[in-house]
SEZA-236546 format. One line per 5 residues: their letters; for each residue x, y, z of N, C-alpha, C. Coordinates in nm, 4 decimals, decimal comma, always signed. Layout:
REM residues N
a	X/Y/Z/X/Y/Z/X/Y/Z ~ ...
//
This chain:
REM residues 73
xxxxx	+0,0726/-0,1114/+0,0192/-0,0042/-0,0128/-0,0033/+0,0889/+0,1123/+0,0033 ~ +0,1967/+0,1221/+0,0785/+0,2705/+0,2459/+0,0792/+0,3273/+0,2554/-0,0624 ~ +0,3724/+0,1663/-0,1286/+0,4387/+0,1764/-0,2630/+0,3334/+0,2353/-0,3514 ~ +0,2165/+0,1783/-0,3400/+0,1001/+0,2242/-0,4369/+0,0788/+0,3671/-0,4175 ~ +0,1024/+0,4256/-0,2868/+0,0806/+0,5727/-0,2638/+0,1825/+0,6414/-0,3383
xxxxx	+0,3216/+0,5896/-0,3239/+0,4343/+0,6594/-0,3993/+0,4059/+0,6723/-0,5424 ~ +0,3696/+0,5409/-0,5971/+0,3513/+0,5377/-0,7430/+0,2321/+0,6365/-0,7966 ~ +0,1304/+0,6277/-0,7062/+0,0211/+0,7242/-0,7479/+0,0531/+0,8644/-0,7598 ~ +0,1241/+0,9099/-0,6588/+0,1812/+1,0467/-0,6575/+0,2606/+1,0738/-0,7836 ~ +0,3672/+0,9820/-0,8151/+0,4546/+0,9961/-0,9095/+0,3744/+1,0128/-1,0429
xxxxx	+0,2813/+0,9140/-1,0626/+0,2104/+0,9039/-1,1935/+0,1225/+1,0230/-1,2035 ~ +0,0562/+1,0865/-1,1146/-0,0263/+1,1957/-1,1095/+0,0527/+1,3109/-1,1368 ~ +0,1753/+1,3385/-1,0989/+0,2522/+1,4430/-1,1313/+0,3091/+1,4540/-1,2886 ~ +0,3255/+1,3216/-1,3292/+0,3520/+1,2986/-1,4692/+0,2248/+1,3434/-1,5505 ~ +0,1167/+1,2851/-1,5155/-0,0159/+1,3098/-1,5972/-0,0365/+1,4765/-1,5905
xxxxx	-0,0233/+1,5310/-1,4806/-0,0428/+1,6716/-1,4741/+0,0618/+1,7510/-1,5623 ~ +0,1832/+1,7168/-1,5685/+0,2767/+1,7768/-1,6506/+0,2283/+1,7647/-1,8060 ~ +0,1766/+1,6332/-1,8307/+0,1375/+1,6062/-1,9547/+0,0074/+1,7022/-2,0028 ~ -0,0761/+1,7161/-1,9113/-0,1888/+1,8048/-1,9391/-0,1582/+1,9595/-1,9600 ~ -0,0541/+1,9995/-1,8825/-0,0122/+2,1339/-1,8931/+0,0585/+2,1633/-2,0390
xxxxx	+0,1356/+2,0640/-2,0693/+0,1991/+2,0812/-2,2065/+0,1086/+2,0825/-2,3180 ~ -0,0081/+1,9935/-2,2943/-0,1076/+1,9798/-2,3946/-0,1920/+2,1160/-2,4270 ~ -0,2073/+2,1796/-2,2960/-0,2817/+2,3194/-2,2828/-0,1842/+2,4138/-2,3528 ~ -0,0499/+2,3975/-2,3302/+0,0461/+2,4982/-2,3984/+0,0497/+2,4839/-2,5459 ~ +0,0447/+2,3812/-2,5945/+0,0206/+2,3486/-2,7425/-0,0967/+2,4117/-2,8022
xxxxx	-0,2142/+2,3670/-2,7391/-0,3348/+2,4195/-2,7946/-0,3703/+2,5653/-2,7727 ~ -0,3061/+2,6335/-2,6691/-0,3180/+2,7639/-2,6583/-0,2213/+2,8578/-2,7352 ~ -0,1314/+2,8074/-2,7921/-0,0351/+2,8798/-2,8656/-0,0894/+2,9153/-3,0082 ~ -0,0624/+3,0457/-3,0630/-0,1099/+3,0968/-3,1759/-0,0005/+3,1098/-3,2682 ~ +0,1183/+3,0892/-3,2354/+0,2335/+3,1035/-3,3367/+0,2849/+2,9683/-3,3786
xxxxx	+0,3027/+2,9507/-3,4940/+0,3233/+2,8103/-3,5425/+0,4803/+2,7539/-3,4852 ~ +0,5676/+2,8520/-3,4831/+0,7071/+2,8102/-3,4253/+0,6972/+2,7719/-3,2879 ~ +0,6368/+2,8403/-3,2056/+0,6159/+2,8190/-3,0676/+0,5489/+2,6846/-3,0466 ~ +0,4368/+2,6701/-3,1198/+0,3494/+2,5545/-3,1207/+0,4220/+2,4197/-3,1464 ~ +0,5164/+2,4281/-3,2577/+0,5852/+2,3216/-3,2897/+0,6978/+2,2677/-3,1910
xxxxx	+0,7552/+2,3816/-3,1333/+0,8519/+2,3561/-3,0220/+0,7752/+2,2746/-2,9011 ~ +0,6622/+2,3307/-2,8534/+0,5801/+2,2849/-2,7471/+0,5353/+2,1237/-2,7870 ~ +0,4915/+2,1298/-2,9131/+0,4438/+2,0014/-2,9759/+0,5482/+1,8834/-2,9496 ~ +0,6706/+1,9176/-2,9849/+0,8004/+1,8271/-2,9792/+0,8073/+1,7849/-2,8426 ~ +0,8002/+1,8759/-2,7374/+0,8258/+1,8310/-2,5989/+0,6873/+1,7547/-2,5498
xxxxx	+0,5797/+1,7974/-2,5968/+0,4584/+1,7179/-2,5435/+0,4537/+1,5767/-2,6032 ~ +0,4956/+1,5591/-2,7242/+0,4924/+1,4387/-2,7838/+0,5967/+1,3567/-2,7264 ~ +0,6963/+1,4017/-2,6822/+0,8139/+1,3205/-2,6192/+0,7570/+1,2647/-2,4816 ~ +0,6884/+1,3562/-2,4109/+0,6483/+1,3175/-2,2778/+0,5385/+1,2116/-2,2838 ~ +0,4402/+1,2339/-2,3863/+0,3246/+1,1445/-2,4124/+0,3743/+1,0060/-2,4423
xxxxx	+0,4938/+0,9915/-2,5283/+0,5429/+0,8695/-2,5579/+0,6033/+0,7867/-2,4419 ~ +0,6767/+0,8757/-2,3530/+0,7343/+0,8090/-2,2480/+0,6273/+0,7646/-2,1491 ~ +0,5223/+0,8350/-2,1222/+0,4160/+0,8062/-2,0329/+0,3503/+0,6722/-2,0782 ~ +0,3436/+0,6551/-2,2250/+0,2830/+0,5472/-2,2921/+0,3606/+0,4102/-2,2635 ~ +0,5000/+0,4292/-2,2929/+0,5752/+0,3090/-2,2791/+0,5701/+0,2686/-2,1325
xxxxx	+0,5903/+0,3548/-2,0319/+0,5933/+0,3147/-1,8973/+0,4614/+0,2701/-1,8444 ~ +0,3405/+0,2764/-1,9263/+0,2115/+0,2345/-1,8824/+0,1315/+0,3256/-1,8015 ~ +0,1735/+0,4623/-1,7792/+0,0949/+0,5446/-1,7237/-0,0379/+0,5923/-1,7950 ~ -0,0094/+0,5915/-1,9283/-0,1429/+0,6032/-2,0018/-0,1462/+0,5055/-2,1096 ~ -0,2388/+0,4658/-2,1705/-0,2709/+0,3578/-2,2551/-0,2114/+0,4150/-2,3897
xxxxx	-0,1732/+0,3298/-2,4953/-0,0982/+0,3447/-2,6100/-0,1931/+0,4160/-2,6910 ~ -0,3280/+0,3683/-2,6972/-0,4181/+0,4314/-2,7944/-0,4439/+0,5683/-2,7553 ~ -0,4494/+0,5976/-2,6227/-0,4791/+0,7431/-2,5576/-0,3656/+0,8283/-2,6203 ~ -0,2450/+0,7728/-2,6012/-0,1281/+0,8503/-2,6424/-0,1302/+0,8778/-2,8049 ~ -0,1699/+0,7876/-2,8739/-0,1734/+0,8077/-3,0179/-0,2835/+0,9175/-3,0426
xxxxx	-0,4025/+0,9093/-2,9710/-0,5030/+1,0067/-3,0132/-0,4694/+1,1420/-2,9634 ~ -0,4028/+1,1602/-2,8404/-0,3587/+1,2957/-2,7919/-0,2583/+1,3454/-2,9036 ~ -0,1505/+1,2660/-2,9498/-0,0563/+1,3194/-3,0426/-0,1213/+1,3630/-3,1658 ~ -0,2035/+1,2878/-3,2194/-0,2708/+1,3163/-3,3341/-0,3697/+1,4410/-3,3221 ~ -0,4361/+1,4615/-3,2184/-0,5012/+1,5868/-3,1924/-0,4135/+1,7086/-3,2009
xxxxx	-0,2916/+1,7051/-3,1220/-0,2133/+1,8100/-3,1180/-0,1427/+1,8375/-3,2395 ~ -0,1045/+1,7396/-3,3275/-0,0523/+1,7456/-3,4550/-0,1391/+1,8077/-3,5649 ~ -0,2601/+1,7751/-3,5429/-0,3670/+1,8335/-3,6277/-0,3830/+1,9908/-3,5991 ~ -0,3841/+2,0209/-3,4784/-0,3937/+2,1589/-3,4391/-0,2824/+2,2511/-3,4823 ~ -0,1412/+2,1841/-3,4644/-0,0425/+2,2596/-3,5048/-0,0342/+2,2979/-3,6711
xxx	-0,0853/+2,1669/-3,7242/-0,0819/+2,1787/-3,8866/-0,1747/+2,2835/-3,9289 ~ -0,2810/+2,2962/-3,8493/-0,3780/+2,4069/-3,9042/-0,3465/+2,5480/-3,8612 ~ -0,2534/+2,5711/-3,7977/-0,1958/+2,6945/-3,7626/-0,1396/+2,7730/-3,9049
//
């Protein structure tokens, strides 16, 4: 139970960071800044997916959504 608490805390901070980066990408209006933020967000999403913090299909969906947003800028 103690380990579960530690892991939960760790995973929640990672998820929170992911959400923050996603908001950064979606709120950016300049394409260059958005691309920079997209690269950082995609990297983190991939890492979370590999470690099992988020499901691989969720990761793919989020990356596709962000990429589509950046391409439309």
